[in-house]
C-alpha positions in Angstrom: -42.0 -9.7 -23.6 -38.7 -11.6 -24.0 -36.7 -9.1 -25.4 -37.5 -6.4 -22.9 -35.9 -8.6 -20.2 -32.9 -6.7 -18.6 -29.6 -8.6 -18.6 -26.6 -7.6 -16.6 -23.4 -8.1 -18.5 -19.6 -7.5 -17.7 -18.0 -5.8 -20.7 -14.0 -6.8 -20.1 -10.8 -7.2 -21.6 -10.1 -10.8 -22.6 -7.3 -12.4 -24.9 -9.4 -12.1 -27.9 -10.1 -8.3 -27.1 -13.2 -6.6 -25.5 -16.0 -8.9 -25.2 -19.4 -8.9 -23.4 -20.5 -12.0 -21.1 -22.9 -12.9 -18.8 -21.8 -12.3 -15.0 -21.0 -15.3 -12.9 -23.1 -15.9 -9.8 -21.7 -17.5 -6.6 -23.6 -20.0 -4.6 -24.6 -17.3 -2.3 -26.7 -15.7 -5.3 -24.4 -12.7 -5.5 -22.2 -12.0 -8.4 -18.9 -12.8 -8.4 -16.7 -9.7 -8.9 -14.8 -9.7 -12.3 -16.1 -13.2 -13.4 -17.9 -14.1 -16.2 -19.5 -17.1 -17.7 -17.6 -18.3 -20.8 -18.7 -21.6 -22.5 -20.4 -22.7 -19.3 -17.3 -22.0 -17.1 -16.3 -18.8 -14.5 -13.7 -16.9 -15.8 -12.0 -13.8 -14.2 -11.0 -10.8 -16.1 -10.1 -8.1 -14.0 -10.1 -5.2 -16.6 -13.8 -4.0 -17.5 -16.9 -2.9 -16.3 -20.7 -3.9 -16.1 -23.7 -3.1 -18.5 -27.1 -3.4 -18.5 -28.6 -4.7 -21.9 -32.0 -3.8 -22.6 -34.2 -3.2 -25.8 -35.9 -0.4 -27.8 -37.7 -2.4 -30.4 -35.4 -4.9 -31.5 -32.3 -2.8 -31.2 -30.0 -4.0 -28.0 -28.9 -1.0 -25.8 -26.3 -1.1 -23.5 -25.6 1.2 -20.4 -22.5 1.3 -18.4 -23.3 0.7 -14.7 -19.9 1.0 -13.0 -17.4 -1.5 -11.7 -18.8 -2.5 -8.4 -20.8 -5.8 -8.7 -23.3 -5.2 -6.2 -24.1 -2.0 -7.2 -24.3 -3.1 -10.9 -27.0 -5.7 -9.5 -29.0 -3.3 -7.8 -28.9 -1.1 -10.9 -30.5 -4.2 -12.9 -33.4 -4.8 -10.1 -34.2 -1.0 -10.8 -34.4 -1.2 -14.3 -36.5 -4.4 -14.3 -38.9 -2.7 -11.8 -39.1 0.2 -14.5 -39.9 -2.1 -17.2 -42.5 -4.3 -14.8 -44.3 -0.5 -14.1 -44.3 -0.1 -17.8 -46.1 -3.5 -18.6 -48.5 -2.9 -15.6 -49.3 0.5 -17.0 -50.2 -1.3 -20.3 -52.3 -3.8 -18.5 -54.0 -1.2 -16.9 -55.0 -0.1 -20.0 -52.5 2.6 -21.3 -51.3 2.4 -24.9 -47.5 3.0 -25.4 -48.2 4.6 -29.1 -47.0 8.1 -29.7 -49.4 10.6 -31.1 -48.0 13.6 -32.9 -47.6 16.6 -30.9 -48.3 14.7 -27.5 -45.3 13.6 -25.1 -45.4 10.0 -24.4 -44.2 9.3 -20.8 -42.5 6.2 -21.1 -40.4 7.7 -23.8 -39.7 10.8 -22.0 -38.6 9.0 -18.9 -36.0 6.9 -20.5 -34.5 10.3 -22.1 -35.0 12.1 -18.6 -33.1 9.4 -16.8 -30.4 9.2 -19.5 -29.6 12.8 -19.1 -29.1 12.5 -15.6 -26.5 9.4 -16.1 -24.8 11.5 -19.1 -24.0 14.6 -16.6 -22.7 11.9 -14.2 -25.4 12.3 -11.7 -25.8 8.4 -11.4 -27.2 8.3 -7.9 -30.0 10.9 -9.0 -30.8 8.9 -12.2 -31.4 5.8 -10.3 -33.8 7.7 -7.9 -35.8 9.1 -10.8 -36.1 5.9 -12.6 -37.4 4.1 -9.5 -39.9 7.1 -8.5 -41.1 7.4 -12.3 -41.6 3.9 -12.7 -43.7 3.7 -9.5 -45.9 6.8 -10.4 -46.5 5.4 -14.0 -47.5 2.1 -12.5 -49.7 3.5 -10.1 -51.3 6.0 -12.4 -51.6 3.8 -15.6 -51.1 7.2 -17.8 -49.7 7.3 -21.2 -49.1 10.9 -21.9 -47.9 13.9 -20.3 -51.2 15.9 -20.8 -53.2 13.2 -19.3 -51.7 13.9 -15.7 -54.0 15.4 -13.1 -53.9 16.2 -9.3 -55.6 12.9 -8.5 -52.5 11.0 -10.1 -50.1 12.8 -7.6 -52.2 12.0 -4.6 -52.9 8.6 -5.6 -48.9 8.1 -5.9 -48.8 9.5 -2.6 -51.3 7.2 -0.8 -49.7 4.3 -2.8 -46.6 4.7 -1.2 -47.8 5.5 2.2 -49.9 2.1 1.9 -46.3 0.4 1.2 -45.1 1.8 4.5 -42.9 4.6 3.1 -42.2 7.6 5.7 -42.9 10.9 5.1 -39.4 12.0 4.0 -39.1 8.9 1.2 -42.7 10.1 0.1 -41.4 13.6 -0.4 -38.3 12.8 -2.1 -40.0 10.6 -4.4 -42.8 13.5 -5.1 -39.8 15.9 -5.9 -38.4 13.3 -8.2 -41.7 12.8 -10.2 -41.9 16.6 -10.0 -38.9 17.1 -11.8 -39.9 14.8 -14.4 -43.3 16.2 -14.7 -41.6 19.6 -15.2 -39.4 18.4 -18.0 -42.4 17.1 -19.7 -44.0 20.6 -19.7 -46.7 19.6 -17.2 -47.8 22.7 -15.3 -47.0 21.3 -12.0 -48.2 24.1 -9.8 -51.7 23.6 -11.1 -51.9 19.9 -9.9 -52.4 21.2 -6.4 -50.8 18.4 -4.5 -47.6 19.4 -3.1 -45.0 17.4 -1.1 -45.6 16.3 2.3 -43.6 17.7 5.3 -41.3 15.9 7.4 -38.8 16.8 10.0 -35.7 17.7 8.6 -32.4 16.4 10.5 -29.1 17.7 10.5 -26.5 15.3 8.9 -24.9 12.9 11.4 -21.3 13.8 12.4 -18.8 11.8 14.5 -17.7 12.4 18.0 -14.3 13.6 18.5 -13.8 11.2 21.2 -15.3 8.3 19.7 -13.1 8.8 16.6 -10.0 9.2 18.7 -10.8 6.0 20.4 -11.2 4.3 16.9 -8.2 5.5 15.4 -5.9 4.8 18.6 -7.4 1.0 18.1 -6.4 0.7 14.3 -2.8 -0.7 13.9 -2.6 -1.5 10.1 -0.9 1.2 8.1 -3.4 0.2 5.4 -6.5 0.7 7.7 -5.1 4.0 9.2 -4.7 5.3 5.7 -8.1 4.7 4.3 -9.9 6.2 7.2 -7.6 9.2 7.4 -8.0 9.9 4.0 -11.9 9.7 4.3 -12.1 11.9 7.3 -9.4 14.5 6.2 -10.4 15.0 2.5 -14.1 14.3 2.7 -14.3 12.0 -0.4 -17.3 10.3 -1.4 -16.9 6.5 -1.0 -16.5 6.0 -4.8 -14.0 8.9 -5.2 -11.8 7.2 -2.5 -12.2 3.8 -4.2 -10.9 5.2 -7.6 -8.3 7.6 -6.6 -5.0 6.6 -8.2 -1.5 7.7 -6.8 -1.2 10.0 -10.1 -4.2 12.1 -8.9 -1.9 13.2 -5.6 0.4 16.1 -6.0 2.9 15.7 -3.1 4.7 18.8 -4.3 1.3 21.1 -4.0 -0.4 19.0 -1.3 -3.4 18.3 -3.2 -5.2 15.6 -4.9 -7.7 15.8 -7.9 -10.9 14.2 -8.4 -12.1 13.6 -11.9 -13.9 10.9 -13.9 -12.4 7.7 -15.4 -14.5 6.5 -18.2 -12.0 3.5 -18.9 -12.8 2.5 -15.4 -16.5 3.2 -15.7 -16.2 6.0 -12.8 -17.7 9.1 -13.2 -18.1 11.8 -10.6 -21.4 13.6 -9.4 -22.5 16.4 -11.6 -19.1 16.1 -13.1 -17.7 18.7 -11.1 -13.8 18.2 -11.3 -12.3 19.5 -8.2 -8.9 19.8 -6.2 -8.7 19.2 -2.4 -6.0 20.4 -0.3 -4.4 17.7 1.5 -3.2 18.2 5.6 0.2 17.8 6.4 0.1 15.0 8.5 -2.0 13.0 5.8 0.6 14.0 3.4 3.2 12.3 5.5 1.2 9.4 5.9 0.6 8.9 2.2 4.5 9.3 1.3 5.1 6.6 3.8 2.6 4.1 2.5 3.7 5.1 -0.9 7.3 4.3 -0.2 6.4 1.1 1.2 3.9 -0.1 -1.7 5.8 1.6 -4.9 3.8 -0.9 -7.2 0.6 -0.1 -6.2 -1.9 1.7 -8.7 -4.8 2.8 -6.5 -4.2 4.6 -3.3 -6.5 2.3 -1.1 -6.8 -0.5 -3.6 -7.5 -3.9 -2.6 -4.8 -7.1 -2.2 -5.1 -7.0 -6.1 -4.6 -3.3 -6.4 -8.2 -3.0 -7.8 -10.7 -0.6 -6.5 -11.9 -1.7 -2.9 -15.5 -2.4 -2.8 -15.9 -3.4 0.6 -14.9 -0.3 2.7 -18.2 -0.2 4.7 -17.9 -3.9 5.4 -14.5 -3.1 6.6 -15.7 -0.3 8.7 -18.3 -2.2 10.3 -16.0 -5.3 11.1 -13.4 -2.8 12.7 -15.8 -0.9 14.6 -17.0 -4.0 16.0 -13.7 -5.2 17.1 -13.0 -1.8 18.6 -16.2 -2.5 20.9 -17.4 0.8 19.4 -20.9 -0.5 18.6 -23.8 1.4 20.1 -25.8 -1.7 21.2 -28.8 0.3 20.9 -29.6 0.4 17.0 -31.3 -2.6 15.0 -28.2 -3.3 13.2 -26.4 -4.1 16.5 -29.4 -6.1 17.8 -29.7 -8.0 14.5 -26.3 -8.1 12.7 -24.0 -6.7 15.1 -23.1 -3.9 12.8 -23.6 -0.9 14.1 -25.7 1.7 12.1 -24.0 4.7 14.0 -21.0 4.1 11.7 -21.2 4.5 8.1 -18.6 5.9 5.3 -20.5 9.3 4.5 -20.4 10.3 8.0 -16.6 10.8 7.7 -17.6 13.1 4.8 -20.1 14.9 6.9 -17.8 15.1 9.9 -15.1 16.7 7.6 -17.4 19.4 6.1 -18.6 20.3 9.3 -15.2 20.9 10.8 -14.0 23.0 8.1 -17.1 25.4 8.4 -16.3 25.6 12.3 -12.8 26.2 11.4 -13.8 29.5 9.9 -13.7 28.5 6.1 -16.4 30.4 3.9 -19.1 28.8 2.5 -17.8 29.1 -1.1 -14.6 27.5 -0.4 -15.9 24.6 1.4 -18.7 24.2 -1.2 -15.7 23.6 -3.8 -13.7 21.3 -1.6 -16.8 19.2 -1.4 -17.7 18.9 -5.0 -21.1 20.3 -4.1 -23.2 21.9 -6.9 -25.0 24.4 -4.9 -24.5 26.4 -1.7 -27.4 25.0 -0.1 -25.8 21.2 0.0 -23.2 22.9 1.8 -25.3 25.0 4.4 -26.9 21.7 5.5 -23.8 21.1 7.4 -23.9 24.4 9.4 -24.6 23.5 13.0 -24.4 24.7 16.4 -21.2 23.6 18.4 -21.5 20.8 20.8 -22.7 21.0 24.4 -19.1 21.1 26.0 -17.9 24.2 23.6 -21.2 26.0 24.1 -21.2 25.4 28.0 -17.6 26.7 28.1 -18.8 30.2 26.3 -21.6 30.6 28.4 -19.9 29.7 31.8 -17.1 32.7 30.6 -19.9 35.4 30.2 -20.0 38.1 32.9 -23.8 38.3 33.3 -23.5 41.2 35.5 -21.1 43.5 33.4 
C-alpha cells in the first residue's frame, strides 16, 4: 500500500542540473511557490514545474501538473482520491487482476485520463479522474462487462446523498458515460440517463459596473491585466503565461500556444491568433516601453507567471466598493462571488457576437473546439437596449 501513495514533487533547475525535490509547505499549510526541501532546508528554485509521483507496480511514474502550486496540490488530492477509490473497490471484493479478453476498469481509467492530458485537456482530465474514481468506489466493479444499469443508478444516488446538485450529477454522469463508451460498454442499453437541470446563460459583466471598476484602477499594471482579459478573452492561464514575444505590434495580434518548458499546455492543443484592439495595443506598447526587461506580459514582481490574479481582482473590487453585499462570499469573506476572471472571457465572447461577428470567427478567436461552446454565449440584449427598440416601433403603421 505504501508504494501507491501519491507524492507531490517539484522538478526544478538547480546548480547541479535538473532535480526532483519534495515541495516546501508553509506554516499556513500551503505550498510555498517555487520552494523545495533540500537536506531538510527550504530552497527556492524559480525555474521548473510540479509533478505527481505514483507507481505502476514497482515502477515510479511522474506526471507534469504545471507551475501553479495550489493547482498542483489540488491535482495531488484528486489523484489520491482515485487511489482511495481503487482501494475501496478492492476492499469491497473487486479483484484487480486482468483476465485475457476483458477490459480492466482501473487500468483503462489510467489510459483514458492520460489521453485527455496528452491532448492538453487538463481540466477535463481532472474531471474524468474524479468522476471515474467515485464511480469505481461506489460500484466496486472490476471489469467493463460487469457494469449494469443498477451501477449507474447507484452512482447517481451516492452523489445525491452527498448533497450534489442536479448539474453536478449530470456532469459526473457524462464524464463516466464518456469513459464507459471508451471501454466499449453499450451505455444506451444501461437505461439510466443523465438527470436534467436548469441551464443558465454564462454570466457577463454589466457595462456600468465595468466602467466603475476601470475608473477606480490607477495602477498601469492593474489596468493592463484586466484590459487584456476583457479585450482578448484569454483564459486565466493563457494570460498568466503570455510572453512579450507572443505579441506582434505590427499585425496587432497575439498568439496562444503551448509552452512545455513552462509546464503550460493550451486547452485541446488549439493554437490560435487573437486580434488586439487598437486602444489595448497602445496600452501594451506604453507598458512595454516602461518595462523593457520584463519577460511575461503580466508577470509578477519576480517576472514569473502571476498565480494570484483572482485574489487581486477580489481585493480591487472590495476597495472599489463594488461587492454586491448579498452573496455568501460577501457575507462570510467579503469577497464577492459576482466577480471572477472567467466572467471577463464570457463578456468578451458575448460582445463579439453582439457586434455582428459570425459564429465561426468567434469560435476561432475563443479557442473553442466546437461551435456549440460558442453558441452558449448567444443571448438577448439587455433590457435598456430592448426597451429602446420596442419604444421605436410604430404599432399602428
